[in-house]
C-alpha positions in Angstrom: -1.5 59.6 -6.8 -4.6 60.5 -4.8 -5.2 58.9 -1.4 -8.1 56.5 -1.1 -11.4 58.0 -0.2 -11.4 57.8 3.6 -14.8 59.4 4.3 -17.5 57.4 6.1 -20.2 57.9 3.5 -20.5 55.6 0.4 -20.2 57.3 -3.0 -23.3 56.4 -5.1 -22.4 56.1 -8.8 -25.9 55.4 -9.9 -29.0 53.8 -8.3 -27.9 50.2 -9.3 -24.3 50.5 -8.2 -22.8 51.6 -4.9 -19.2 52.1 -3.9 -18.3 51.7 -0.3 -15.1 53.4 0.9 -12.7 51.8 3.4 -9.4 52.7 4.9 -6.5 50.4 4.1 -2.9 50.6 5.1 -0.4 49.3 2.4 3.2 48.4 2.8 5.5 51.0 1.4 6.8 48.7 -1.4 3.3 47.9 -2.5 2.3 51.6 -2.5 5.4 52.5 -4.6 4.7 49.7 -7.1 1.1 50.7 -7.5 2.1 54.3 -8.0 4.7 53.4 -10.6 2.2 51.2 -12.4 -0.4 54.0 -12.5 2.1 56.5 -13.8 3.1 54.1 -16.6 -0.5 53.0 -17.4 -2.7 56.1 -17.5 -5.8 54.1 -18.2 -5.5 52.5 -14.7 -5.9 54.1 -11.3 -5.5 52.9 -7.8 -9.2 52.1 -7.4 -9.3 50.0 -10.6 -6.2 48.1 -9.4 -7.6 47.4 -6.0 -11.0 46.3 -7.4 -9.4 44.0 -9.9 -7.1 42.5 -7.3 -9.9 41.8 -4.8 -12.2 40.4 -7.4 -9.4 38.2 -8.9 -8.5 36.9 -5.4 -12.1 36.0 -4.6 -12.5 34.2 -8.0 -9.3 32.3 -7.5 -10.5 31.2 -4.1 -13.7 29.7 -5.7 -16.2 32.5 -5.0 -18.6 32.4 -8.0 -20.8 35.4 -8.6 -21.9 36.9 -12.0 -21.5 40.5 -10.8 -18.0 39.7 -9.4 -17.0 38.2 -12.7 -18.3 41.2 -14.6 -16.4 43.5 -12.3 -13.2 41.6 -12.7 -13.4 41.4 -16.5 -14.5 45.0 -16.7 -11.5 46.2 -14.7 -9.0 44.0 -16.5 -10.2 44.9 -20.0 -11.7 48.4 -19.6 -15.2 47.1 -20.3 -18.4 48.4 -18.8 -21.1 45.8 -18.5 -24.7 46.7 -18.1 -27.6 44.3 -17.6 
């Protein structure tokens, strides 16, 4: 499994969508579980897992935002929503 992008520059996917990289330390058990999951589910990667987890957490805590909902649903069901 690749390491998270630790560079200081954001990666621009297109003019409407930016991805900002950040460094995050994970507990060893969480890292192993994520690696095992990615190996067993090739349509997932560590970036998709982290995005879905953060979006899901924010939604559960009551943050309501259409773009966040699209990101969460898109990650969970391999959908790509465009305006």
